[in-house]
N, C-alpha and C positions, 0 to 999 in steps of 0.2 A: 504493500500500500504506500509506504513511504517512498519507495522508488517511483511510483506513479505520480505522487505529489511533486517530487523533485523534478521529474520530467516535465510536468505541466508548468512548473515555475520557470524552468529553463526555456520552454517554448514561448511562454508569455514574455520573458525577457528578450528573447530573440525577435519576437514580433515587434516589441517596443523599439528595440535597437534598429530593426529594419525600417520601421516607420520614421524614426529619427533621422536615419540616413537618407531616406527618400525625401523627407522635408528639407534636409540640408542641401541635397542635390537640386531640388526644385528652387530653393531660395537662392542658391548659387546661380542658377540659370536666370532667375529674375533679376539679380544684381547685374549680371552680364548684359542682359537684354536692355535694362534701363540705361546702362552706360552707352551701349551701341545706339540706342534711340536718341541720345544726345549728340551724337557725332555729326560733323558736317556731312551733308548729303543724305541724312537719314530720311528726309522728306521726299526723296526721289523714289519713284516706283519704276523698276526696270521692266521693259517689255520682254516678250519671249525671246526676241532676237538679242536684246541687250544682255539677257541672262546667259545666253550661249556664249556671247563674246566675253562676258564676265568670267565664266568658267575658264576660258583660255587664259585671260589676263591673270587671274588669281592662281592658276596652276604655275604660271611662270614666276609670279611674285613669291609664292610659297617655296618654290624650288630654290630661289636665291636666298631667301631668308633662312630656310632650314639648313642650307649648306653653311651659312654664316654662323648659325647657332652651334653646329657641329664643329666647325673650324673657325672660331672667332678671328683668328689672325688672317684669314683669307677673305673676310667680309669687306669688300671694297669700300663701301661708303662710310665705314668707320675710320678710314684712313684720311690722309691729306688729299684734297681734291686733285692735286697735280699728279698723284701717283696712279689715279684710276680714270681720269677724264677721257682718255682715249680707249682704254680697255673696255669700258662699259658700252662703247659703240657696237661691240660684237654681240651684245645681249639682245635676244629676241624681244624682251620686254621694252628695252630702249627703242628698238626699231618700231614697235607698235606705238609707243608714245610719240615718236617723231611724226608718225602719220596722223595722229589724233588732232582734231580741231581744238585749238587752245583758247579760242575767244580773242581776248585782247592782251597786249603787253602794256602795262600801265606804269611800270617803273623801270626806266632805262635812261641812260645819259648819252647825249648825241654822238660824242666822239669815242665812245667806248663799246660800240656795237660790233665793229668788224675786226677781223683777225690781224695779228701782226704781219702775216704774209701779205695781206691786202696793203697795209701801210708800207711794207718793204717795196712792193711794186711801184708805189707812188714815187719812190726815190729814184726811179729810172726816168722820170719826166725831164724834159728839157728846161733849161733856165733855173735849175735848182742849185743853190749854193749851200754849203755845209760849213759849220764851225765846230771843230773838235777842241774841247777844253777839259783836260784831265779825263774824268769819267763822264762828263756831260757832252751833250750834242745839241746843236741848234740848226734849224733849217730856215731858208728864206728864198723865195722865188724872185728873181730880178733880171732885168736885161743887162745890168752892169753889176760890178762887185758891190754888195750891200755896204751901206755906210754905218750900220750899227757896229758897236764895239765888239771885237772878237779878240780874246787873249792870245790866240795863235794867229790864224789868218783865215779869211773866207776863201774857199776854193769851190770850183764847180764840182758837183757831186759825181758826175760821170768821169771827170778826170781823176778825182780822188779814188774812185772805185777801180778803174782800170790801170792806175799806176801803183796800186797797192801790192801787186805781185801775187795776190791770192784772192780772187774775187769771191770765191765761196766762203772763205774765212771772213772777209770784209763784210759780206752780206749777213753772215751769222752774227757778227758784232753789232751791225746796225739793227738787225731784228731784235736783239736782246733789249734794246731801248723801248721796244713797243709791247713788251709782255712782262707780266709778273712771274711767269712760269719759270722755275728753276728746279734743279735736281735735289737740292738740299734746303727746302723752305724752313724746316724747323731750326736749322743752324743759322740761317741768314735773317729770317724774319722772327727775331727772338721775342718780340712783344708787339702790341698793337701799334705803337708809335713807329716802330721800325718798318712794319709792312705798309703803314699809311704814308710814310716818307717816300718809299719806293713807288707806291701807288700814285701819289700826287706828282712825282717826277714824270710819270708817263704823260700827263697832260702838259707839263712844261716842255718836254722833249718834242712832242708832236705838235705843239702850238703853231709854230711857223709853217709847218708842213700842211696842216689841215685847215688853217684859216686863210690860205690862198683861195680866193673866191671860186675859181673853177673847180678846185678839188673839194671845197666845202660842199658845193652843190652836188657834185658827183657822189661824194661820200654819203650824203643823205639819201640820194636816189638808190644807191646800192644797199644802204641799210634797210630801206623800205622793201627792197627786193629780197634781202636775206630774211627779214621778218615774215614776209609773205610765204617764202619757201619753207619756213618752219611751221607752216599751217596756223599762222596768226592772222586774224581778220582786220585788226585795227590797232593803232599805236598811239600812245601818249608819251611824248618825248620831253625830257627835261633838258634845258640848255641855258648856259650862262650868256648866250648871245654875244660872243666876242666880236671885237672889231675885225672885219675882213679887209683884205688888201688885194690889189692886182699888180700886174707887171709894170704898170705905168705910174705907180705911186699913189693911185687913188685909194682912199680908205672908206669903209662903210660902217656906219654906226649900228647900234642894236636894232633899231627899227628897220634899217635896210637888210640886216641879217635875217630878221623875221620875214621880210618880204622875199628874200631868197628861198627860205624854207617853203613859204606858201607857193611860190612859182614852181619849185621842184615837185611839191606834192601834187599840184594840178597836172603837171606833165606825167607824173607816175600814174595818177588816177585815169588819165586818158589812155595810157599804155596798158594798164591792168585794171579794167573796170570792175573786176570781181573783188578788189580790195576795198575795204570800207572806210579808208581815210586815216588821218592822223590829226592830232591836236598838239599844241605847244604849251608846256608849262615853263614859264620864264623862271629860272632858278639861279640867280647870282650867288656869289660866295658869301658866307656868313661871317668871315673874319674881317669885318669892316666896322665903321662907326655909324651912328644913327643918321647922320646927314646923307651918307652914301645910300643907306637903305631907303630913305625917303625919295632920293633921286631915282632909285631902281623901281620903286612903286609908281612913280610918275611915268616912267617908261612903260611899265605894265599897263597902266591906264591907256596910254597912247596906242599900244599894240592891240589892246582889246577894242579900242575905237576903230582902228583901221582894219582889223581882221577878226570881227566878232565871232565868226564861225570856226576860226582856226585856233584862237586863243582859248586855253582852258583855265589857266590860273597862275598862281605865284607860289614860289618856294624859296628857301635858301639852303645852300649845300656846302659841304666841306666836312672835315672831321669834327664831329660834335664835341668830343672831349677837349679839343684845343681851340675850338672856335667860340665866338661870342654866343652866350646862351640866348635863347629866343626872348626871354624876359627883358633883355637889353632894349629890344625894339618894340616892346609892347605898346607904347604910345602910338607909334607909327602904324603898327598892325591893326590896332583898334580903329584908328582914324580912317584907314583905307578898307576896312572890312566890308563896307557896303559897295565898294568900287570893284573889287576883284575877289575871286574865289581862291581859297588857300588849299594847298596840297603839301603840307609840311613834312619834311624829314623830322623824325623825333624818336628818341629812345634807342639810337644805334650805339649802345654802350653796355658794358657789363656792370657799371656802377649803380648804386642804389642810394637815393637821397641826395645825390650830387646835382649840380646845375644841369648836367647833361641829360640825365633821365627825367629831370623835371621839365625839360622841354615838352614832354608829353602833356603836362598840365596846360601849358600855353597853347599847344596845338588844339587841344580839345575845347578849351574855353573860347577859342577864336573860331570854332565851328569849321575846322579843317574838313574838307570833303573826304580825304583819305590821309592815313599816316604812313609815311615812308619808313619801312623797317619795323618800327614798334617792338624792337627786340626786348627792351626792358619793361614792356607793358605788363608782363606776367607778374611782376612784383607789386603791382598797384591794383588791388581788388576793386576799389571804388572807380578807378578810371576804366577798368574792364566793363563795369556796369554802365558807365557813361558812353563807352563805345557802342554798346548794344542799344542803349536808349536813343542815341543820336544816329545810329546806323552809319557809323564811320568805317569805311573800308580800310583794311590793314594790308599794306603792300609788303609781303614777306619775301625776302631774297636769301634763300637758304645757302646757296653756293657762295654768294658774296660774303655772308656772315661767317662762313667757314674760312674762306681765303683770307679775309681781313681780321681773323683771329678773335672773333667774338665767341666762337664755339669750336672746340677741337674735334669732337665726335658729334656728327649731326643728329645722332639718336637722342642727344640731350638738348636739341634746339627747342625753344619755347613754342614753335609751330605745333609740336605734338600736343601741347595743352590747348592751343587755339583750335585745332581740329576737333579735339575731344569735346570741347565746349560749344562747338558750332558757332564760332565767332566769324565775322564777315571778312574772311581771308581771300586775298588774291595773290597769285604768285608772280614775282618779277624776277629780273636777272641782273639789274643794276648796271654793270659794265662788263658784260660777258666776254667781249672781245679781248679784254685785257688779261683774262685768265683762260682764253682760248676754248670757250664753250659755245654751244648753240644759243640763239636768242632766247629760247625758253625750254627746249626739250630736256637739257641737263637738269634744270631746276625741277621740272616735273618728275623726272626719274628719281632724283635724290630725295625729294619730298615724299613721293609715293612709296619708295622702297625703304629709305633710311629713317624717315621721320614718322610717318603715319603708322597707325596700328596695323598689325598683321591682318586684322579683320576689315580694314579700310579697303574698299573695292571700287568698282567702276563708278559707283555713285559719288564717291569723293572726287574722282577725276572730273566727272561731268559738272559737279557743283562748282569746283574751282574755276572751270572754264566759263560757266554761266555767271559766276560772281564777277569775273573780270569785265563782263558786259554790263551787268547791273550797276556796278560801282564806277563805271567809266563816265566821261563827260559827253559821250555820244548821245545825241538828243533823241533820235527815234529808236528807242530800245526795242519796241515790238518788231520793227523791221530787221534789226541786226540779229535778234534772238531767233526769229523765224528762219533766217538764212543759216544761222548756226545749227539749228535742228536738222535742216536739210543735209548739211555737211556731216553732222554727227551720224545720221542714219546711213549715209554712204560709208562712213568709217566703220560702223558696226558691221555692215554687210561685207566689206573687204576683209575685216579681221576674221570673221567666220570663214570666209572663202579661202583665205591663204594660210590660216594657222590651225584650222580644225583637224 
């Protein structure tokens, strides 16, 4: 009898334990489901065709992730970008993302789009002079020897090249001035100031080359072409609008530079009517005084008056940690807030509670349309709520943040939290040409594989592309979204056709 009682007790305990385990399993599933329901893209319902394409994409994603979990040292995107930027081009997942319609590119800088090889080819043009000064280089197009000071001497580029004795080595040396990519970035770019110094040197070295008016215009045309070829429909480009020059000594101010952009865009749209256009964000340097910013805002007003359909808004750029904080110019920004829209860089820093990350407060109180980078935003819970309440787009540039030493391992990028909380994120590429990546595909690949959850699927990709259209300054949203859906459907069909 006692044996029977004990057996019944054990059975009851087993049943209770089983029920507890089932409850725990169900509760675990509920927790997971609730979190997934919060994720960016959770509101998208995939069609039957999209589900088939999703199976293909997720199989490829999981293959790469699981291989990385097994062999962490072999997981590419956990390393420095320079070590894997070319290797990932062999990935089927990368190839699919390259074919994917990406919507709009909303965060890029005008002279940082094209590759160092493109810039090197420009140095073969006639009438180009070069000045070599220790490790520095300067260029200038002229009919005669430039009168600007040169510590050595100005010489025609073609003569310098072919008298070098080794053209291949000469060109390799010239190319090195046009790229941040090196073999030992951890040793050379030891901290954020070191890499930013080299980064800013790129713009100094290329200034005389790219501000030659014929090249400036061709560069923008070819940038639009590169963007279109990366399956981007529309572009918003930031520019300091430098003074341009020509062979005859003529100089062109910021308004004329904006006119050049508009003329090139019109020509490009005529040649490629399937592209949906571009807008300008005037973005002068932040390391200036208040009077200079006031002058720049007046220029912005004039550009808006002359090119209302081309001008998007105003920003200030440069390394935030070393530049003037935005609060310095708060009187001017408040005064002009009804005149121009703002698209402020803010929070491109690792600091917390410093003037740099507090630029986020100023950007939000000034009703910025979008925030460039917003890297430090994750540390400010109230500002996160304000971003959601005001529906401010966050322009996240994963590869840039990695290269410029805000994050060593992109798996730790705050974008992971942004995606998990369904924040209004768009992906940008910042200055992709300087680190030799595609206009947007590399950023999509790194964000999708290295930053987003293993569970993040085609819905996240689609939502990121759609967000870039929703948070753009493009006026006819219905029109461009409709065209996107057509291209997306074609992409889904091709993915199933070629990868199933």
